[in-house]
N, C-alpha and C positions, 0 to 999 in steps of 0.2 A: 657379331653376326647381324645385329639390328642395322648397323650402318651398311653392311653388305646387302641387306634386303632392299635398301633404298637407292642403291647405285644405279647408274644408267645401264641399259642393256649391253652397250659396248664394253663398259667396265666389267660387267659380269662375265662376258665372253672372255675377256682378257684374264680375269681371275681364274677361270677354268683352264684356259690354255697354259697358264704359267703354274698350274697346280697349287695355287693359293687355296682353292677349294675345289672339290670334285663336283661334277654335275649331280651325282646322287645326293651328296651332302646339301647342296643348294636346293634341290627338289624337296628333300625331306624337311628342310627348314621352312620353305614356303608353305608346304602342306601343314606343318605344325602351326604356323601363323594363321592359316585358314581355319584350322580347327579351333584355335583359341580366340581369334578376333572377328572372323566373318559372321558368327551368329548375330552380332549387333548391326552388321552392315547388309548382309545377304547379297553379296556381289557375285560370288562364284557359286553357281547353282548346279553344276554337274562336273564330275571328275572321272578321270581314267587313271587311277593311281598305278595299277599294274602295268598298263601299256607305257605310261610315262617312265616308270622305274626301269623297265626293260630298255627303253630308248636311252635313258641316262647312263645305264651301265655300258651300253655300246659306245656312247659318247666318251666316257672315261677310258675305255679300252683304246679308242682311236687316239686319244691324247698320249697314252702310255706308249703306243707304238710309233709315235711321231708322224702320224698320217696328216695330210692336208686338212685344215679345219675351215668350216664355213664361218660366215660373219656372226652368226648367232650360236655357234657350236656349244651345245650343252646347256643353253639358257632356258629355264622353265618359263613358259608363256601361257597365256590364256587368250581365248577368242570369243567374240560375241556369239550368243546362241542362235544367231541367224545364219551361221556358217557351218557347212557340213564338215565333220571330222569322222573319218572312217571308224566304225565300231561304236560311235557315241550317239546318244539321243540328240536330235536337233529339232527344236520345237518352234523357233521363231517367236516364242512367247504366245503361240496360238493353240487353242484346244483343237483346232481343225486337224492338225497333224502333230499333236503333242506326243504321240507314241512313235513317231518316225525315228528309225535308227539308220544312220548313214552307212552306206556301203563304200563310199569313196570320199576323198578329201576335196573340199572346194579348191579351186586353182590357187587362191591366195594362201590357203592353209598349206598346200603342197609346197609353195614357195618358202614359207616359214620353215617347214621341215627340211627342205633341201638345203637351207642355209644352216642347218644343225640345231634349230630350236626344238625344245621338248614341249609339246602341247599337252598340258595336263588337265585342262578344265575349260568350262564354258562360263561366260558371264551373262548376267540377266539383262533383259530388255523389256519394254512394254509390248503388249499384244500387237503383233503384226508390225512392230517398230513404228507405231503411229501416235506417239505422244512425246512430250518433253518431260514426262515423269516416267519412272521405271517401275512398273508393277504389272502382274498378270495373274490369271487364275491358276496357273501351274506352279509357279515358284514364289509368288507373293511379292512383297515390296522391298526394294533396295533403298537404303538410307545413305545420306551423305556423311562421309566420315568426319567432316568438319562440324556437322550439326545433325544429329540423328532424327530431328523433327522435320528435316527438310530433305527434298529429293536431290539426287546427284545429276539431274538432267536426263535427257533421253534423245534418241533412243539407245545410244551406247552408254547408258548410265551405269550398268554393272561394270563395264570396261573401265570407266573413269574412277569409280569408287574403289575397285580392286587395286588400281595403281596408286591412288592416294593413300590407301591403307597399307601399302607395302606388302601385297599378297601375291604379286606376280612380277615378272621381269619386263614384259612388254605386252601390249594389247593390240588387237585388230578389230576395228569397228567399221561402221558404214555411215554414210551421210547423204541424204537427199534434201532434208529440210533442217539442217543444223545438227544432225544426230551425232557427229563427232565434236563439233565446235562448242555446242552448248554444254555438254557434260564436261569438256575440258575447262571451260570457263567456270562452271559451278564447283568443280572439285580442285581447282588450282594446279592443273597439270597441262601438258602440251598435247596438241592434236593437230593433224593435218588432213584437210579435205584436198586430195590431189586434183589435178586437172582431169576433167571428165574423159574417160576412155583409156587411161594409161595403166590402170590396175585391173586385171581380169576379174570379173564378178561371177563367173560360173560357179555354182555351188552355194549361192546365197539364197536364203528362203525368206528374206524380208518382205512379207506381204504376199508372196506367191508360192506355189506348191513346189516341193522338192522335185528336182529334175528339169525345171524350167530353163530353157536355153536363151530366150529373148531377153535383152537388156531392158531395164527400166530407164526411162528418160531422167536425166540429171542425177541418177544414183551412182555413188562411188564407194569404194572401200579404201581405208587408209589407216595409218598407225596412230596410236596414242602412247605417250610415255611420260615419265617423270622429268625428263631432261630434254633440252632442245636437241641435243645430239641424237636422241632416240628417233626423232622425225627423219633426220638424214639417213640413218641406218635403215629404218623401216622403209623409206622410199627406195633405197638401193635394192632392198630385198624383194619388194612387192611389185615395182613397176616393170612393165615389159609387155610384149605382144601376147595376146591370148592364143589358145591352141590352134584356132583356125588361121591366124595370121603369122604364127611362128615360123613357117617355112621361108617367109620372104621379108617380113617386117622386122626392123630393129629400132629400138628406142634409144635416142641419144639426147637426153634433156640438156639444154644449155647450162653451162656453169654461170653462177652469178658474176656480173661485171664488177659491182662494188665489192671491195675486199674488206672494208671496215665501215663502221657506222658513219664516219665523217665523209665517206664517198657516196652514201645513199642520198637519193632525192626522194623525200617523203611527203606525201599528201596526207593531211589529217582531217577527218570528217567525224567528229566526236559526238555530235548531237544533231537533231533535226526536229522541227516542230511537227512533222508528219508522224513521227514515232519518238516522243520524248524519252530520254534516258535519265535514270535516277541521278540527281546532282552529285551524290557521293561517288558514283562510278565515274562520272565525268571528271571530277576532281582528281581521282586516282589516275585516270588515263592521262590527264594533263601533266601530272607529276612525271609520269614516264616519258611523255613527250619533251618535257624540259630537260630531262637527263639525256635524251637523244640529241637535242640541240646543243647541249653543253659539250657533247663529244664532237661537235662540228658538222653534224648532218644538216643538209638543206631541208628545212621543214616549211611547208606552206599549208595554210588552212584552205582546203578546197573540197567541195563536194564531188562525188563521183559524176561521171558524164551523163548518167541517166538517174533521175531523181527517184526517191523511195516510192512515191505514189505511182509514178509511171512503171517502175519495176514491178510493184505488187499487182498492178492491173494486168500485167502479162504473166507474172510468175504464178499467181494463185490459180488461174484457170488451167495452166499447164500441169500444175501439181494436182489439182482436183481431177483432171482427166486421167492421170496416172492412178489416182486413188480408186477410180471406177473399176480398174482391172482387178481389184481385190475382192469386189462384191461377188457373192454367189450368183448363180444363174437366175434363181428366183428373185433375189433382191434386185438384180440388175434389170430384170423385166419390169418390175414395179417402178423402178426409177425412170425407165424409158416412158412409161405411161404418165408419170408425174411430171416429166420434163415439159409437157405442154401447158401445165397449169400456171396461173399467175401467182405472184408473191414470192417470198424468200425461198420456200420449199421448192417451187418450180425452177427457180434460178439455180439452186444448188443441184437439183436433179439433172438439169440440162448440162451443167458443168461436168458432172460425173459420167454423162453419156454423150459426150460431144461427138459430132460427126467428123470424119477424117478431113473433109474439106475445111472445116472451121479450125481444126487442130493445125493443119498445114498453114493457114493464115497466121495463126499465133506463132508458129515456128519461123515464118518469114520475118515477122516483126522481131523475134528474138535474134535472128542473124544480123539485122540492122543494129540492134542493141549491142551485140558482140563487136561489131565494127567500131562503134563509138567508144567502147571500152579499149579496144586496141589502139585507137588514136590517142586516147587519154594517157596511156602508158608510154607514149613517145616522150613525154615530158617528165614523168616520175617513174621511180622504180617500184614503189609499193604504196598502197593506200592503207592507212590505219583507221579503223572504225570499231564501234562496239560489237560485241557478240549478241547481246540482248539488252533489253531495257533495265533488267534487274540482276542482282546476284541470286544465289539459290533461294527458292521460296518454299514455304511450308507445303507438306503433302496436301493434295486436294484431289480426291478420287471420285468426286461427284460425276456421274455420267454427263457427258457434254459433247455429243456427236457434232453439233454445229458450232462449237466454241462460243456459245452465248451465255453460259452459266458461270464458268470460272473467270476469275479476274486476276490481274497483277497489281501490286502496289508500287507506284512510281511517285516518289516524293509525297507519300501519304494519300495519293489519289488513285482511284480505281482506273485501270486501263484494260482493254480487251485482252483476253488470253492469246488471241491470234497475233498480238504484237510480237510474240516470240518468233514469228516468221520474218519480220520485216528486215532486220539488219543482216540476216544470213542469206537473204534472197538474191542479192546481186551476184555473189559468187556462184550459187547453185544455178541460177538462170543462165548465166553467161559462160558456164563451164570453166570458171577461173579457179586456180589453186588458192587456198586460204589456210594459213596456219594460225593457231591460237596459242598465246603465251601468257602465263600468269604475270600480273604487274602490280599486285597489291592486295590488301585486305580491307574490308569494311570495318567500321567501328564495332560491329557485332562479331567480327572474326570470320567473315565469309569471303572466300577468294573472289578475285576479279581478274578476268582475262581481257586481252585485247586481240582483235582480229587483224591479221596482216594479209592483205590481198595482193597478188602479183599477176602479171600478164599470163595468158594462156600458155601452158607448157613451161613456164618459168618457175616451176615448183621449187627449184633449188635456190632461187632468189628469196622467196618467202622464208624458206627454212634457214638460210644463212642469216637473214635479218634477225630472226628470233634467237639464233645462237649469239649474234653480236649483242643483242639486247640483254640477254642473260648475263653476259660478262660485265655489263654496266649496272644493272639494277638487281641482279640476283634472279633466281628462278623458283623452282619448287620448294615449298616448305612442308614439313611433316606435320600432319594433324595431331593435336594433343591426344595422348592415349594410345597411339599406334607406333 
C-alpha cells in the first residue's frame, strides 16, 4: 500500500477502475497516513472525511455498475486552502475571513469533482498567500518533509509538502509570484504554472474576499503532482473556458511538436550576475542539461530575450499594484497619503496605490515584452532556467513587510529575500506556461528543481518536455521516513 500511496494520479485512477483497490480503501489509507505522518509536517489543515467517504462509496458503486468513469475517478485529492469547497471552511490563511464556510465549489474544484476526484481536505498556505514560507495564525507552520527545520516554499507550500509526504493523490495550487513553482522546487515534486487565463479562477480567495469575481493580474491556478504525467492529467482536467465564456469559447491547446528529447530545441539560462544562483544548484542543473544533450537535444546557452533586471523593473510595480488591492480601506487611505513622501516608504506606498494611467503604461511595456518573448520562441521550443537562487531554506518568520530583514544564503553570502522573485518573474509577467521538474539533490539532501518555460498557450510542450526528462534522469524521490 505504501507504493500505492506514491503512485501517479493516473495510476491511482486505473487501480480503482480495475478494482485493484477501491476508492474507499484508498481514501482510508490516505487518511490513516495523514493521522500518522502529518503532525510532523502540518500540510493538510482541514478535512471533510464524511463527505469524502460518501463520494468514494458512490465512486465505487459506479465502478461496480460499469458506468463511464472520469479521468480522476475515485482518486482522493486535496486543494490549497485558498480555494472554495462547498461545506468546508476556506480561510486563505487569513484571520480576516478565517471562519468563512464555503457554500459552493470554486470552478477549478468543480472541474476536479466532475472528473471523479474525491476532495477530502485542504492544504496550508501563508497568510493571504503572500510569502515563500507557509505559516499563518490559524493553522501554524508547515514543514518540508525532506527537512523539518526548513519550509516547503510558498504559497502552495502545504500542497507540495502533502504530495512529497504521500498524503494525497493530486493537488491544486495557485501561482502569481512562484507559488506553485517554488514549493515544487523545494519539495522535489512537479508543478505547472499554466498560461494566464486558461484555468478559471472563480472561487479563489488568495488575498481577496470570498465571492470576488474580478481576476487578479498574473494570477493562475494549476496542478502539482509527484509525477510528470500528473501535470498532463491536471491540465486536461482544469483548463477550459470560464462560466462567462463557456457558451462560445473552446480551448484547444496545441500539441507539442517535438516527440522526444532529441527533437527539442532547448535554450539554457542557468545563472545570471543580476541574481546569482547557488553554485551547487547550477552544477545539478548542468548535469541534467548534459543528460538532455546526450539524448540528442539541441541545446544552446542563451538568456531570455528580456533580461532579469529589465523584467524586474516591470514585474515588481505590477505585482505591488496588485498587492495594494489586499489592503483594508483604512490602510489604503494611509498609503495614499504616504505616497507623496520622499524615500523608500513613499516609493513603496506609491507602487501600492498606483494610478490607472501609470498602470496602463506598465501594461503597454509588458505587451512589448511579451512580443519579444514570442519572437524568442521562434528559434527554441523551451527555455530552462532556475526556479530560485537556493534550495529549501530554514524557517524564518521574522516580520518583514518590506523584504528588508530576511536574507537568503547563496554560496555562503547573504542575498536579499526578494531574490526569490527574480527567476520566476519572466513567466508570470509575460503570461507564459512554466513547469517545474525535480533534477537532483544537494549534498545536504534537499531537492532541486528546474524551470521549463514554453511559449504562451504551449503548455503541453512544457509538460511533454518534463515527461521526456523524467524518462532520462528519473523523477520524484520519496523523502526518508515517509
